N, C-alpha and C positions, 0 to 999 in steps of 0.2 A: 185928642192925641192918642196914637196907638201905644199900647203897652208893648214892651220888648218881646214877650212871648207870642203875642198875636202877630207881631211883625215877622218873626221868624217863621211862623206857620204859613203866612202869605207868601214869603219868599220861597219856601220849600215847594208849595203847590205850584207856583209860577214856573220854577225850574223844571219840575216834573212834566208840566204841560209842554214846555219848550222842547225838552229832550225827546218827548214822545212824538212831537210833530216833526222832528228832524231825523227820525229813524229811517234807515235806508230800506227801499223796497226792491225786491228781486223782480226785474222786468224780463219776461220771456218773449223773445222775438221768434215767432214760428218760422220754420224752414231756414233758419239762419245757421247753416252748416259752416264748418271751417272753409277757408278760402280754397283749400285743395280739392274740395268736392263740389264747388259751384263756380259759376262764371267761367267755365272751361268751354272754349269754342267747339262747335260740332266737328270741325276739321281735325282738331286735336284728338277728339274721341275716336274719330274714324282712323286716324293714324295709329292710335293705340290698338284698336281692334285688328287692324291690318298687321301690325307687328306681332301681336299674339298669335295669329294664324300662321304667319311665316315662321316664327321661332318654334312653335309647338308642333305643327303638322306639316311644315315645309311648303306651304302654298298660301297664296292670297285668298281672302274670303270671297265667295261668290256674292253677287249683288244682294240677294235676299239674306245671306248670312251677315253681311255688313249692316244692312238696315235693321235686322232683328236684334243684333247684339248692341248696336249703338242705342237703340230704343230701350233695351233692358238696362243698360248702364245709366241712361238719363232718367229713367223712371225711378231708379233707386239712388239718385244723387251720387253716382259713381262710388258708392260705398265699397269698401274692401271686400265685404262678404259677397257682393254681386260680381266683382272682378274674379274672385276665387271660384265662384260657381261656374263662370264661363271657362276658365282655365281647366278646371277639373273635368268639365264636360268634354273638352277636346282630348284630354288625356285618357279618359275612361269609357266614353260612349262607344259601344260596339254595334250600334245600329248600322245595317248595311247602307253604304252610300256608293253610288256608281263611280267607278274610276279609282277608288282608294280603299274599298272594302268597308272601312269605318274610320271614324276619327281616331280611335285608339290604334288601329293598324297603321295609319299615317304617322301618328306620333312615335310609335315604336320604330318604324322605318327611319324616321328622322334621327332618333337617338342612335340607331344602328349605323347609319351613314356617318354621323358625326364621330362615332368611335373609330370607324374605318379611316376617316380623314385624319384623325389624330395619330393613328398608329400605323396604318397600312397604305398611306398616300391615296386613300379613296378608291382603291381598286374595285372593279365591279364584281358582282357575284358570278357573272359569266366567265370572267377571267379565272376566278377561284375554281369554278367548275371545270374549266379546261385543264387546270393543274391536277385536279382529281382524276380526270380522264387519262392524262398522261401517266400518272402514278399507277392507275388501275391496269393500263396496258402493260406497264413494266412488271407489275406483280403477277399478271397472267403468264408472261414469258418466264419469270422466275419459277413459278409453280411447275411449268412444263419441263423446265431444265433441272428441277430439283434444287434450285438455289434458295434454300429456305431462309437463310439469314437475311438476304436481300429482300425476299418476299415479305417477311414480317416488318422489316424497316419501311417498306413501301406502304403496307397496311397502316402503320402508325402515322405515316405522312398523310394518307387519305383521311384517317380519323381526325387529325388536327384541322385539316382544311374543312372537312364537313362540320366540325364543331363551330367554326366561324359562321358558316351559313346558317346552321341550326340555332345559333344563339338568338337570332331575331325572333323566331317563333317561340322559343323557350321564354324569352323576355315578355312577349305578348301574353303567353299563357301563365305568366307569373311563377314559372318554375325556377327562374334564376333572377338575380338582381343585376343592376347595371355594372357593378365591379366585376362580376363573372364574365360579362361580355368583353371587357378589356383584357381579362385573362386569356380569352381565346384569341384576341387580336395580336397578342405578343408571343403566342406559342404556336407558330406555324412556319412553314418554309419561306413564305413570302416575306415575313418580318425578318427572318434570318438573313435573307438576301439583301434587304434594305440596310440592315445593321450587321454586316459581316463580322465574324469572330466574336468571341466571348467578351472581350474588352468593350467593343462598341455596343453589344447587346445589353450588358448591364447598365451602362451609362444611359442608353436610350430608354430602357424600361423605367428607370428612376425618373428621368426627365419628362417622359410623356405621361406617366401615371401619377407621379408624386410632385411634378413641377419643380424638381430640384435634382442636382447631381448627388451621387452617394458620397458619404464621408469616406475617408481612407479605410477605416475599419469595415464599413459596410461593403465597399468595393472588394476588398481583399477576401472577405468571407463569402461574398456572392460568387466571386471568380473561382475560388476553391470548390464551392458547392457545384458549380456548373461544369467547369473545365476539367477538374480532376476528380469529381465525385467524392470529395472529402467531406465528412460531416463538419458543418460549420453553423454558427448561430447568426440569425438575422431577425431583428425585431423580437428578440427574446425567444425565438423558436429555432429548433434544429432542422436542418435539411441536408441532403447529400446528393442532389441531382437537379436538373433544370426544372422538372415538374414540381419539385418541392419549392424551388425558388419562386416560381410563378404563384403557387398557392399561398406561400407566406406573404408575398408582396401584396397581392390583391385583398387579403384579409387583414392587413395591418391597419392600425389607426392612422398611419401616414397616408394610406390609400384613401381613407375617408376624408382626410384633410385635402388630399389632391383632387378628389371629385368635387368638393365644395369650391376649390379654386377654379376648377374646370367650368363649373356652372356660372360663376361670377364672370369669368373671362368670356364665355360664350354669350351670355345674356345681358351683361352690363359693360363688357369690354374693360373691366378693371379687376384688380384683386380684392378679395374681401378684407375689410378692416379687421384689426385684432378683436374688436368687440363683436363684429359679425361672426367671425370664426368661433369665438368663445360661446356665442349664443347657439349656433347650429351644430357644432361638432359633437358634443356629448350625446345628444339624441341620435344623431346620424350614425355614430359608431355602433349604436345598438340596433337601429332599424335598417340602415342602408337604403332608405327610400329616397331615391334621387328625385322622384316626383315632388316630394315635399319641399326640397331645396329650390327646385326650379319654380314651383308655383309661388313660394314665398317671395322670390325675386320679382316675378312678373306682376304681382299685385301692388308693388310699391309705386309711389308717385315718381320716384327717380326713373324707373323703367318706363312708366307711362308718359313721362315728360309733362306731368301736371304741375310741377313746381313753379 
């Protein structure tokens, strides 16, 4: 007959052995990535690569580019880092390529054209140059006639048109940011003709750059600033002419928000969610790097249609 103490010892040992044998084990399954990175058909990956090329550099990939980039993605299980590597290569690689100078040149041209489509109805550089030529001929006549007021007005017209064309190269050279390009797009004679008079100009500038119409106060102050050259406040800054208005507008936090909306509309065909806006806006206000916003969108499963 067992003594009570001996019995308790045996029960304790038995329980310890049972609990030890029931302890969970961590089982690691190699290459078992989340569903979003495996079991994606090759045709989906090809569609993703094609979309990247079209959206970033404005053309479809060549056969060797398609094969190479699909294999790069497959070899690294479609990881986000590999997607980002491909996107940044298209945005930054300046290696000469026949027909487009370089990937970066094609990317900058695409951004430039998208800005012209947004603000200037996609007019060609050739048309802008023809307007420069007309203004130059008029300036020459004015100089011969001694009509100096008209001469300097025409020179200013030429300067603004040339600034539109030059913005492409300046963006390529990283001398300006994308919001500066939009500033050139709304500050020239062609834009003035599309949006005749100050009333339409102010509303169009807000709508096309900020993706909203001005408040009553914003409109009144902007109108006074441009039409009457009266000092007025906009986004907590003072201005007294059209040049001031454009400068204040494109450097405002509202412009940063507008460019994020622009990127989501262009590349995802939707507005950013409040969470997405809150995530991207603070850093973007400081950096103004549109490449970062675009690349962050393009590497998502939503954009790639891998969901």
